[in-house]
N, C-alpha and C positions, 0 to 999 in steps of 0.2 A: 332604581338605577345602582350600579356599583360603585363600590368607594372605596379607595385605598384603605392598604393597611393602617394602623396608628404608629407612632414613631416607637412603643412600646412591643406590638407587636412584631415590627420589623426587628428589631434590636432583638427580639429573642429567634425569631426566621434567621435570621443572620447569623447568631448563636451556633446553633443547628448545623447550618453549610458550611461554615468554616470548623464545625467538627468533625463533619465530614471529609471536608477535604484534607483536614492533615493525618487522618487515619490511612486514605488510600497514598498519600504524598510519599513516605517511606518506600512502597515498592514502586512508584509509580519513577521514582528519581533513581532506583538503582536500575531499573529497566534503560533508562534514558542512557545513563553513563556506558555500562554495557554495550549499548546499541552504537555509542560515539567511540569506544576503543579506550573511556577515561579511565579504565582499571584494569589490574592484570591480575589482580588477590595470589602474586606468588611473593612468599617471604622475603624482603630484605634485610638481611643486618644491617646495624648500625655503623661499623666498621666495613660494610661494601665498600668497593672501589668504585671508581666510575667506570670502567670497563665493564664490571657487573651489572651496576646498574642500566647500561646500554643494551645488554643483554636480556635483560626484563623488561624493558622499555620496547625490547625485537621482539618478545616472546608473545606477541598479542595475536594470535590467531583467529580471525574474528568472523564467524560463520552465522554471527546473528540477523545480518540486515538481508542475508539469502533466505533465511526462512521466512520474512517477510516480505520480498520480492517476489519469490516462486509461488505465493498464492495470487498475491496484489496484481500483478503483473496479468492473470487471467481473470481479472472482473472488470467490466466494461459496460454501462446500461446504454442501451440503442433506440431504446424507445420506451412508450408509456398506454397500454393501449387499453379503451374497454373491452368489456367480455363480448366475444365473437363479433369485433370489429381489427376493420384491416386497417384504418388511420391512426395516428396516435393521438390522444386527447387534446382538448385544445389545452389544458393547463400543462402540457409538454412545451407547446410553443411561446405559451403566457409566460411561465414561471423560468421552467426549467433551465430551457436556451437563453434567455437575457441576463441569469446568472452566470454563466458560463460552466456549468456545472459538468459538459462534458470534458473539460481538464479538471475542473477542482472535487471533482466524485474521490480519484484516487487518494487523497489526500485522508479525507474520510474514511476508506477502508485501509490506509496503510497504518492509521493511527489505533485504530477496533483491533488489527492484528497486531501491533505490537504492544498496547496496554490492556487487550481488551475490551474495551469501549473506546464506540469515541461521541459525539454530539452534533446535531445542526439545529441551530434557533431556522424560524421562518415568522419574517415581521412584516405589516403592511411598509412601504417605503416606497423608496423613489428610486429609478435607478437613472441617472443621469435627468431627463427633464418628462421622463414616461413615469407614470404611477405604476409599478409592479412590485410584488412581496420580494423580500432580500431574503437570501438565505447568505446565512454563516456557519461555515462548518466551525465545530471546538474540538480539540485536543481536553483531553480530559486533568491535564495539567492546567489546565486555564477554565475549566467548569466542570460545576459539582449538580449533581442533582438529587433531590431528595424523594424518596417514591412512599406511599403508604405499605404496598407491596412491591418491593424490589422486582419479582419475579411475574407476576401477573398483570401489572398494571401499566397501559399503556401511554397514561401521560403522565407526570410527576407532580406531585403539589406544588413544591417550590423549584429552583433553579436559581446561581450565580453563577456569572462568569467575572472575568478576574481580567484586568490593563494589565498595562506595563507600567512598573513605576516610575513617580518623577519624583525631584527633591521640593520637600515643603517650604517654600518661601515665608512662609510664618512660624516657623519655627526659630529657637535660636540656634540649633544646631546645624550646620550646613550637610550632615548626614543622616539628618532626620527626612525620610522616604514617606510618599504618600502611595497609596494602589489604587486606584478608579475600581471601583466594581457593580455591578447591576444585578440586581434582584429581579425575579420574575415569578407571575402567579399566574391564575388565572383571564385575569384583567390588566393589571396594571405593568410598569417597568418602573423601577427605584434605582436609580442611577446615584449612588455618592463614592465619597473616598473613605478608605482607611488606611490606619499603619501599615506599613508594608511589614514591618514584623509579625503582624498579628495575620495577616493575610498567608505571607506565606514565609513561615519562620525557617532557620536552617535545617537540614539535615544531619541532626549527629546519630542515628540508629535508631531502633527503632522507641514507639511511645509506650510508658508504661498503659494498665489498663485506665489508671485513674487521669492519664491526659487527654483519654479518647471520648470521657464525659464532655456533655455542655459546660462550656466555662461562663464565668461572670466576668463584668467588665466591659460588655460589648453596650454601648450607650449611644444611639446616634441621634445627632443632632438634626432634629426636623427639618431646620432652615437649609441645612445644605442635602436637601433630598430633592434631585429633580424627580417629580413622579408623572408616569406618559402612559397613556392610555392607550390597549393593544384590542382590545373588545371580543377578543376567539370566542374565550368561554371555555378555553384551555390553556396549559400550561405550555407555551408554545416553543417546548423542546422537543427535539424526538432522537431518541436513543439509537447507537447502533452498536448492536452487539457480536462477540467475535463467534460466541455460541451462548448457552444456556446451561454448559455445564451438567449438573445433577441435581438443579433445581436446589441444592442447597446452598453451595458454594459460590461467591460470583465469580466473574468471568476471568481468565488468566490470561489470555492474548497468547502468542504461539512463541514468542520470547520465554517468558519467566519459567516456565518448566523446564525448559532445555540453557538454563544458566547453570548449572551444577556441570553439565557436558559441556560447555565453555570454559569452566575453569578446568577441567582435565586437560583438553586442548591446549590452553596456555600452559600450564603445567609441563605436559610432555615438548611441546614446541620450546619452551625455554630447558627442559636436558638437552633437547636434541642441538641448541644452539652452543649450549657449555661445551656438550662434546666437540661439536666443528670446532669452536675455539680452541682447545686445548688438548684433545686427544685424536684428531681427523688426521695426523701426519703423524710421521715415525719419527722416533727420539733414539737419538746414539748415545752410548756412555764407553764407558774409558775406566780400566782398573791398574794398576801398577804401574801409575807413571807419578814420580815426583813432581809436584807442584811448585813450579818458582817462583817465588816472591820479590820485592821491590826491598827498597832501604826500611822500610816502614813495617815492615812485615807480612804485608798484604799481599796473598795470590794474585797471581799473575796470570789471566789466559792464557794457555799454550799457544792455541790458535783463535782463529773466527771461522766458523761454520759456514760457507759458502759452497753453490753448487759446482764453482768452477774450482774447487780447493781440495786434496786428499789429506788427509790425518796421517802424520807419523810419529814414532816414537822410535828413540835409541835402544829403551831398554828392552831387552827379551822377556820379560815377565808381564811388561804391558799386553791386556788384551782389550780388546775393542769389540762391542755389538750394538745392537737395538732392539727398541721397542715397537712392536707393531701398530698400527694405525688402529683405533677402535670404529668398530663395528657399527653401522648406523642405521642399516636393516630394522634393526629390533624399534627404535625410536619410531621409523617411518612405517613399519608395522603396527605399529599402536596405534600411533593417527591417524589412519586408514580405519581401523577398527571402530575406531570413535566415531570417524565419521560416518560409518556405514550405519551406527545406533541413532546418530542425531537422523541420519536418511532414514531410517526404519522408525524411528519414533516419530517423525513430521510427514511421512508419506511421502517422500521428494526422491524423485527417482537418481538412482546413483551417479549415472552419467553428468547429473547435473551438478551436482559438487565435483565430479569428475574426481574419483576415489580409486586411486592406482587404477588396474585392470580388470577393476570387478566387473564392468561391462565391454569387454573386449571379444569380438568373436562370435556376437548373436545378431538373430536374423530378426527383421522388420517385425513379426510376431511380437518376440518376446520383449522388443524395446515398447511396442505398445501396451504389452503387458505390464512393465517394468512403471507406465503412466497413468497404469488405471487407477492405481489409488490415491495418485496426486489429482488427478482429475474428479475422484466421487469428494476428497477434499475440497476441490473448489467447488464443487456444487453442494457442500452441506454450508459453505459460505454464502455462496448466490441464496440461497433460499434465508437466510439468516437476515443479509443484507438487504437480500430485496423486499420484505414484509417491512422494512425501515424506510426504503424508497418512496415505496407506496405511501405510507404513513408521511413523507416529507410532502410528496405532491397533493395527498389529499388536503394537507393544512395549506399549501399555498392557493389550490381552490379557494378552500375557506377565506382568506386573507385576501381574496381578489373578488369577494362576493359572489362566487362561483358554487351555490349548495350542490348543484348538481353532481360536480369533484366529487366534494365533501362526505358524499353521501354514499358515493359510489364505494363500495369496498371490493368488487370483483374485478375491477381493471388489475392487472398485471404488469410489471416492467418486461423488456425486451433486453435478455444479456446477449452481449455476441459471442458467436462461436470461436473459444481459443483453445479450441483442440488441435495440438499438432497433428495434422494430417498432410497427404502432398494434395496438390489441385486435381492431378490425375484418379485418384482414390474417390475424391469428393464430385467430380463431373461426373465420372461414372457409377456413384450410390445415386445422385441425384437423376439423371438420367433412365437410369431404370426405376426409380419411382413414378416418375414420369410418362412413361413407355409401358410398362407392367402393370400400374394401380392408378392411374389415368389424373395423377394428381396434377394441377395444371403446373405447366412450367414457371409461367410469373409468381407462383405462392412458395416457389423452391426457392426463387431468385435471397429472397434473405438469408437463408441457410448457406450461404456460400460465406467463408470465414474472412475478414476484415471488410465487409461490403457494408455500407451505411443507408441509412433511409436517405441520403441526397443522392447515393448513386443509382439508389431503385427508382428513385423520383426520376433522373435522368433517362433511365433505362427503360421506363414508360413511357417517355414520351415521346423519345425514339422509336421504340414499337409503335404506338401508336400512330404515327406521323407515316413509316414504312407502309403499315395496314390500309390505312386512308390513299395512298397512293398505289398499290397496286389495285385495290377496288377501282381503281378510277379509270387505271390503263387497261381492267379487265371489261369496263363498260365503254369505253372507247373501241376498243376492236370488236365487242360483241355488235354496237351500233354501225359500224364499217360495212357495206354490201359487198359482197365479191365480183367480179368484173367477168362480164357474162361469154365476149368474143375473144379470139386469138388472134386477126389480126387484122389486115387494111381494108377496104369498103364499109358502109356503113352497118354492115350486119351486126349490131349489136343487141344486148338484152334489155334494153330498157336505158332510161337517162342515167349517167355517169353521179354520181352524189358522193361519191369520194373524197375526202379532205385534200384539198389541192398543195402541191408543194409549197415553199414558204419563197414567195417573190413571183410565183406564174400567176399568171392571167385568170382570173375568175369570169365565167361566162362564155 
């Protein structure tokens, strides 16, 4: 029988997990701040005016959320089927659907795309009054997992999820906060509370090498620990990786490598705004004019400039002129080139980012070619995330006592087809598959974009009813004998067995 960790062992594990959490916290918080446009990274001198600071605030030209959405919107799992089976596995209806994962799956993908990794836990539990494994998605900002081999191991050794801080009512200071944490191993959950500044310290910059080493001072009071047994035999944490990188460094996500480009976009936009504010209009000048002064010797402006006023001077030596407005095309072209770089680096079609006139007057075939790289990128993420979804559902089967689902490593998820194509093109292609290659038409229904399993089930029921009614009508028509005579008299060809009209007398 499995036994829980001792308090000394638990304290050591928590120290390692908090160290790993601190090591990745700087990068995760930087990504989050850029995604929320909380930083602009433009130099602001101490003597800057309010107008200057306002322009800095407006210079946040944030394209990073688009990098995440352009991939995440092409990811949607529609089913989970064992090998060579047409129907979804039982664990799909027993675990996935009750946990509302049709909608919640998007959060897992988006978090992994943002930060490089996300997690989900599967634990025995209840949803309402029904005994059902509970799936909980986690951001890496709230969960840390410790692997013996981070590249090759399927399951972590330990994991820790972090809750929201709350005031410590027993502390002398009213600002003292406690953070609930849950530690996971292969048999138990350990729930306790730790000082908030220990779990989530403020981010003031990159940590030194010594700060990344396991720190001392974590001593957990065993009387404050609530232990629960899940009994799954594996640490119930599933990891979703944006990619495996080069098998040396950890995953970065789609945002972190693009931060330098985002900073350049902000800087270019700031220059554009400054030019618009101060140089985007013509400025006039005058020389050879004596400036009148008031009684205190202060110069008096000889006129107020306005669109409905004309400047004039009495001296023949007075000269008027103007400075032309600045040309903004340089800034706009520079920003377009930077957007094209971002689109190329992330394999995003330029027309998605609306980059100038880079995609004007091109054919449908050219548009499809521009989408090709983006679809390859989405396909790579489907492969990575698909393995994690399969791992998640296998663990869900284990949590509900379904050993067959747990041991089935050949089942695969079914991804919804989100490739941008016209319905006419799809119908033509599927029709040719059915006619030329004898592919059963019903087998092609699931390849229609946007069609769900519920749609297919309804179509099959309607098609089955139509087939039955057609067969019934054919049988009735074959059983009705033809009339043998043509007219009055009694010369028939035998008894009339035709079905009488409604309301007619039989006999």
